[in-house]
C-alpha positions in Angstrom: 19.8 5.5 25.3 20.6 2.7 22.8 24.1 2.0 21.5 22.3 0.7 18.4 21.7 4.2 17.3 24.0 7.2 17.8 22.5 10.7 18.3 24.8 13.6 18.6 25.6 17.1 17.4 28.0 17.6 14.5 28.6 21.2 13.8 25.1 22.8 13.4 23.5 19.5 12.5 21.9 16.8 14.7 23.1 13.4 13.6 21.1 10.2 13.8 23.5 7.3 12.9 22.1 3.8 12.9 24.6 1.5 14.5 23.5 -2.1 14.5 25.6 -3.5 11.6 25.1 -7.2 12.6 21.4 -6.8 11.7 21.9 -4.3 8.8 20.8 -1.7 11.2 17.3 -3.1 11.6 15.2 -1.0 14.0 14.3 -2.2 17.5 12.1 -0.4 20.1 15.0 1.2 21.9 16.4 2.7 18.7 13.1 4.2 17.7 12.8 5.7 21.3 16.3 7.1 21.0 15.4 8.9 17.8 12.3 10.3 19.3 14.3 11.6 22.3 16.9 13.2 20.0 14.2 14.9 17.9 12.6 16.3 21.0 15.9 17.7 22.2 16.7 19.3 18.8 13.2 20.7 18.1 13.7 24.0 19.9 17.6 24.0 20.1 18.8 26.9 18.0 22.2 25.3 17.7 20.7 22.5 15.6 19.6 23.8 12.2 19.1 20.5 10.4 19.1 16.7 10.9 21.1 14.1 9.1 20.2 10.4 9.1 22.7 7.7 8.0 24.3 4.5 9.1 27.6 3.5 10.5 29.6 0.6 9.1 28.0 -2.2 7.2 26.4 -3.0 3.8 23.1 -1.2 4.2 21.3 1.8 5.6 18.5 -0.1 7.3 17.0 -3.6 6.6 13.7 -2.8 8.3 12.4 -3.6 11.7 13.3 -6.4 14.1 11.3 -9.1 12.4 12.4 -11.9 14.7 11.2 -9.9 17.8 7.9 -9.2 16.1 7.3 -12.8 15.1 8.1 -14.1 18.5 5.8 -11.6 20.1 3.1 -12.3 17.4 3.2 -16.0 18.2 2.3 -15.1 21.8 0.3 -12.2 23.2 1.6 -9.6 20.7 2.3 -7.0 23.4 6.0 -6.4 22.5 5.1 -6.2 18.8 2.4 -3.6 19.4 4.7 -1.7 21.6 7.3 -1.6 18.9 4.9 -0.5 16.3 3.5 2.2 18.6 7.0 3.7 19.2 8.2 3.2 15.6 5.1 5.0 14.1 5.5 7.8 16.5 9.1 8.2 15.2 7.8 8.1 11.6 5.3 10.7 12.4 7.7 12.9 14.3 10.1 12.8 11.3 7.3 13.6 8.9 6.2 16.7 10.9 9.6 17.9 12.0 10.0 21.6 11.3 13.8 21.6 10.6 15.2 20.2 7.3 16.1 16.5 7.4 18.4 14.7 4.9 18.5 10.9 4.9 21.2 8.9 3.1 19.7 5.7 1.6 23.1 4.1 0.9 22.9 0.4 0.4 19.9 -1.8 1.6 16.9 0.4 2.5 13.9 -1.8 3.2 10.8 -1.7 5.3 11.6 0.4 8.4 14.5 1.9 6.5 12.0 3.3 4.0 9.9 4.6 6.9 12.8 6.5 8.5 14.1 8.0 5.2 10.9 8.9 3.2 9.7 11.6 5.7 13.0 13.6 5.0 12.8 16.5 2.7 16.1 15.4 1.1 16.6 11.7 0.4 20.0 10.7 -1.1 20.4 7.6 -3.2 23.7 6.1 -4.4 24.7 3.5 -6.9 24.5 1.0 -4.0 20.9 1.8 -3.0 18.5 -1.1 -3.0 15.1 0.1 -1.8 12.1 -2.2 -1.3 9.0 -2.9 0.7 9.1 -6.7 0.6 6.6 -7.4 3.4 4.1 -9.5 1.4 6.7 -12.2 1.3 6.6 -12.6 5.1 2.8 -12.1 5.5 3.1 -8.5 6.5 2.3 -5.3 4.5 4.2 -2.1 3.6 3.7 -0.2 6.8 5.7 2.8 8.3 3.7 5.0 5.9 3.8 2.7 2.9 0.1 3.3 2.3 0.9 7.0 2.0 4.1 7.0 0.0 3.4 4.1 -2.4 -0.1 5.3 -3.2 1.4 8.6 -4.3 3.9 7.2 -6.9 3.2 7.6 -10.6 0.4 5.4 -12.1 0.2 2.0 -10.5 3.9 1.6 -9.7 3.1 1.7 -6.0 0.7 -1.2 -6.3 3.4 -3.1 -8.2 6.0 -2.4 -5.6 3.7 -3.2 -2.7 2.6 -6.6 -4.0 5.9 -7.8 -5.6 8.5 -6.4 -3.2 10.6 -5.4 -6.2 14.0 -3.9 -5.3 14.6 -0.4 -6.8 18.1 0.8 -7.5 19.3 4.4 -7.1 18.3 5.5 -10.6 14.8 4.2 -10.1 14.4 5.8 -6.7 15.4 9.2 -8.2 13.1 8.7 -11.2 10.1 7.9 -9.0 10.7 10.7 -6.5 11.6 8.3 -3.6 15.1 9.9 -3.7 15.5 13.7 -4.2 19.2 13.4 -5.2 21.6 10.8 -6.6 25.1 11.1 -5.3 28.1 8.8 -6.0 29.1 6.9 -2.9 32.6 8.2 -3.0 31.3 11.8 -2.4 29.2 11.1 0.6 31.7 11.7 3.4 32.7 15.1 2.0 29.1 16.0 1.5 28.2 15.2 5.1 31.1 17.4 6.3 29.9 20.3 4.2 26.3 19.9 5.5 27.5 19.8 9.1 29.5 23.0 8.6 26.8 24.9 6.7 23.3 23.4 7.0 21.7 26.6 5.7 23.2 25.8 2.3 21.8 22.2 2.3 19.9 22.3 -1.0 22.8 23.9 -2.9 25.3 21.5 -1.4 23.2 18.5 -2.6 22.7 20.0 -6.0 26.4 20.6 -6.4 27.4 17.0 -6.0 24.4 15.3 -7.4 24.8 13.4 -10.7 22.8 11.7 -13.4 22.5 8.0 -12.6 21.3 7.1 -16.1 18.0 5.6 -17.1 15.6 3.9 -14.7 15.2 0.4 -15.9 11.7 -0.1 -14.3 10.2 2.7 -16.3 10.6 0.6 -19.4 7.7 -1.4 -18.0 5.7 1.6 -16.9 2.9 1.1 -19.4 2.6 -2.6 -18.6 2.6 -2.0 -14.9 -0.2 0.6 -15.2 -2.3 -1.8 -17.2 -1.6 -5.0 -15.3 -2.1 -3.4 -11.9 -5.0 -1.1 -12.8 -7.6 -3.2 -10.9 -8.1 -2.6 -7.1 -9.2 -6.2 -6.6 -6.4 -8.7 -6.4 -8.5 -11.4 -8.2 -8.7 -9.0 -11.2 -5.0 -8.3 -11.1 -4.3 -12.1 -11.3 -6.8 -12.4 -14.2 -5.1 -9.7 -16.2 -1.7 -11.1 -15.5 -2.8 -14.6 -16.5 -4.4 -13.4 -19.8 -1.5 -11.1 -20.8 0.9 -13.7 -22.3 3.9 -11.5 -22.1 7.2 -12.3 -20.4 7.0 -9.4 -17.9 3.5 -10.4 -16.9 4.5 -14.1 -16.6 7.4 -13.3 -14.4 5.3 -10.9 -12.2 2.6 -13.5 -11.8 5.2 -16.1 -10.7 6.5 -13.6 -8.1 3.0 -12.9 -6.8 2.2 -16.6 -6.5 4.9 -16.9 -3.8 3.4 -14.1 -1.6 0.9 -14.2 1.2 -2.6 -13.9 -0.3 -3.8 -12.2 2.8 -0.9 -9.7 2.8 -1.4 -8.9 -0.8 -5.1 -8.1 -0.2 -4.2 -6.0 2.8 -1.6 -4.1 0.8 -4.0 -3.2 -2.0 -6.6 -1.9 0.4 -3.9 0.0 2.3 -2.9 1.9 -0.9 -6.5 2.4 -1.9 -7.2 4.0 1.4 -3.9 5.8 1.6 -4.4 7.7 -1.6 -7.2 9.7 0.0 -6.0 9.6 3.7 -6.5 13.2 5.1 -3.2 13.3 7.1 -0.2 11.3 7.8 -1.4 10.9 11.4 -4.5 9.2 10.0 -2.3 6.9 8.0 -0.3 5.9 11.0 -3.4 5.3 13.0 -4.8 3.0 10.5 -1.6 1.1 9.9 -1.2 0.6 13.6 -4.7 -1.0 13.8 -3.9 -3.2 10.8 -0.4 -4.1 12.1 -1.7 -5.0 15.5 -3.9 -7.7 14.0 -1.7 -8.9 11.2 1.3 -9.5 13.4 -0.7 -12.1 15.4 -2.2 -13.9 12.3 -0.8 -17.1 10.9 0.8 -15.7 7.8 3.3 -13.4 9.5 4.6 -16.0 11.9 4.7 -18.6 9.1 6.4 -16.2 6.7 9.1 -15.3 9.1 9.7 -19.0 9.9 10.0 -19.9 6.2 12.0 -17.0 4.9 14.1 -15.8 7.9 14.3 -18.4 10.6 14.4 -21.9 8.9 14.9 -20.4 5.4 13.2 -23.3 3.6 11.4 -20.7 1.4 8.2 -22.8 1.5 5.7 -20.8 3.5 2.3 -22.5 4.1 -0.1 -19.6 3.8 -3.5 -19.7 5.4 -5.8 -18.6 3.8 -4.1 -20.6 1.0 -5.4 -18.7 -2.1 -6.5 -15.2 -2.9 -10.0 -16.4 -3.3 -10.0 -17.7 0.2 -9.2 -14.3 1.7 -12.7 -12.9 2.2 -13.9 -9.3 2.2 -15.1 -9.9 5.8 -11.6 -10.9 6.9 -10.1 -7.8 5.4 -12.8 -5.7 7.0 -11.9 -7.2 10.4 -8.2 -6.5 9.9 -8.9 -2.9 9.0 -11.5 -2.1 11.7 -10.5 0.9 13.9 -9.2 0.0 17.3 -11.1 1.2 20.4 -9.9 4.7 21.6 -8.0 3.2 24.6 -6.0 0.9 22.3 -5.5 3.2 19.3 -2.2 4.7 18.2 -1.6 8.4 19.1 1.2 10.7 17.9 2.2 11.5 21.4 
């Protein structure tokens, strides 16, 4: 078991508490394995009626996956990175298909892998401190852990906007978009968790009783513009529309996209296009694993981590350099299914 995640019974609830505050509870392989083990124990345990996911101390719920580990592995043989993805995606799928109710507390920073561990829950609680994002295109990756499934099912073209820009949503925006089921003031969380542990059968009512109105969702003021600007499925067409618009929002959005990995943006658009009609979440995970297995060893991911996380010069040198240099053939190679003996399985 990993000390980086605590799994224990609390009343009639199974608790998953992320406990790696020095890394904003970023997930590593051992943490994902520990969550899988706990879910296996609780699946048929009548004493556990629901599952609660939150974090211990620190300023965020979960900042994502262990990016440094992935980049180091990706620069070599990639084995450790693929092993991480395999276990993490099994955890995502197990949470998605778990029969007992799950409530996740997205309090503070909730990014990448934090989205993946919270979105499968039937109940997803945001607070005034929630900052949710899938910022992977900035490091040459893509919104995985089910991002192709969740983002493609958001209203209009907001999913495409979030996937490409990495825009951070606050609690009100999460609630408005359905990424959160409830908004609860942070000061009420501890009492709420105690109430749930004592009476998990009343979970929906307990959440409703303490939920509050966070006010308007700022991003929705740009809903019409986002739907229009991100209507195309081809990245080149998105850039053309943004360049021709002339408005302040389009100009700011274009400037943001110009800092992202061209390869990662094209991968992300295809991921959402495919994800919208993916038959099952298992199919989504299988495809994301194939894509991730290849992207993690390509130049842009290693370079993006160097520029934004390791050396922090914020000057990544992308290759291919422009969106026009990322060919359809390259994207097809990245998305090709893996051979059966290397493919992801739900376990």
